[in-house]
Phi, psi and omega in degrees: 000151189233165173247128177268118184297129186300333181270007176300132180061024180245156175254154172245123186265151174273187184294341179265004179084014179259146180297140173279128185256355186247026185273150176225154179228130175242148185234140183224160171296144184304132175074012182224179171253014180282123181301143178253122181298142174230160189223161180268353181224159184291338179282355179058043180246348182242098183292150174254141175287147178242148358292152180276125183260150174280165182273190184295340178265004179086010181265138173281152176286176174291129183233131179237141176233154172287160180301146179135162179281147182213170174242139178235141177237117177251125186217163177257141179292346182244345188227013178085195186286137167274319173201158177218089188257141180242163177074025179274171176089193182228138175293145180298130180292145177272147176298135180282108180235128177299125180295147177291119183294143176278118184262124178301149183300328183271010178280340179259163175296139179246167183307129179095347176297149178246156182213146176244134175227148183273052174205183181236026186279158171277132183245137178296134179085001182224158171237150178283141179273071186245013181080007176283183183243159174222158181181194180282181187297334182264004187282337186075025181297146185278327182268313175201126174242102184196159179297335183287359178269001186301316182295316180291324175304312180295319180300312181295319182298316186273342186263325187239147177289170186292339178285339178262326179224074184295141171264122181294124183093001177092151182279139177264205185289328183203165177296318182298319181293317180293321180295315180296330180281358178082018177286160180245139175245147185270130175283128178307139184270137172244019180295124178067018182245152172257149175284149177213161180267143173305142182288342181254306179053036172088356183230026181095160186285139176273337180073025180268324180239020172203163180247129178256127181207159174279140183230119179269114184256154169235121183305132178083356181255143178266006174247147180212164180248128182255148182294326176207132182254013189293334181238034178238135181229155176303144181098345178292144172282149180246123177246109182197153174297133180090355178249124183295147180302139179088358179290137181237167174278121178273313180203167179228140173221102187066240177255011178268124181254128171263123184259159180285349178214158181284152176295148184291160178299140178076013185263003182302129182140180182257130181232162172274127184239150173248129178247123184204160177282343172202170184287099185283359179245009179255117179302132178089356181294151181238138178198174180088169179206155180274351175235146176213136177267128179284132175252171183304325182294341179275349183279159178299157179295317181263118180237154174299129185273343173075025177227153178213160182247133178246121180230104185284346183084174183287147179237126180250143178199170179265134176245126181260142184268338185218140177245118180278129181266130177265125181267151175290146178084022179275015176086006178074025178291131181291146177226137177277163180298325181296334181280342180284309176267130182227151177075051181284148179224127177295135181228137175238128180242132178243097182295146178292148177295148181241138175261126180252120181259131178251118180274128181260111178247157177226079180303134180082005180280190180081014181277153178296152180258122178296139179232016187283124176282165175299141181204165171235130188261154177202214183234134172267139179235156174234136185287134176292000000 
């Protein structure tokens, strides 16, 4: 691209209005004394000699310059400079290129992120959450053995305990040491599992997948009193100060809870307890089942008792004391029925009421109850 010099084909007049015939023009790089090439054509292929002289009528020729700033000196051969101006012209335009956007570091998936896809393919940069193992290239890991697993190995090692992400052969001093030693760490499994939110998530319990209640303990006793038993069922784990880990609810009677273990020494008093089928506030915990067997405690309080009472009432009739026997050969004398039975007495009998019990059986019962919600299955992945 070019600059067309503004004085091309123009005259410069003197004070009397007459064209100056002795003018010359020289061109330099801006801010320097280095000559700047000028041309007679827009293609910048025909150079002009400098200084550029006007013609016999005082007109300068057509002058073209390449893009960029320049300095011009216009002078008279007889009278010195008319002007010497710097910083003229236009800077060469830059090609319009969309700048590469700056992407925040957290805009991409980072180590430990999870993803679900509706297929079962192996994805580059990710491992399947199938309970397999990962480690370095010499580890013999089942899901991925490569140097690129080091970051995820470290994430699993430092974030989760050994019951959630076991290291085969036991944990050493550090993730880096175990990885270098060729140990394998287990990727948490999501096979057949649904994702769920922690009941606390850093801001206190929501009480959606666990029950929060006050629990009055007596040290050394396996019974305690709960503030409300409406959302507590046998088999729930109890998480509370003074209650040993793994303690469960054995039975309930009103607000009295029978626990699978005695309260710890020195625990007498009322504490806040969490009742849940698994630890709903521990990241990575697994719980629940798609089948459940109903126990008596799950049945309604009022059930059909299966018994009824039968009372027929009093019955009255005549009782006779003597039966007259008729012998053969009595001459055929006629006898009435009243003469056969003699000595009648009125009798009333009132039978005792009877209770009839109906036993309710369910042959083939006792089967688990499905609890699986509708779902569509795919594969969970974890970022390396």
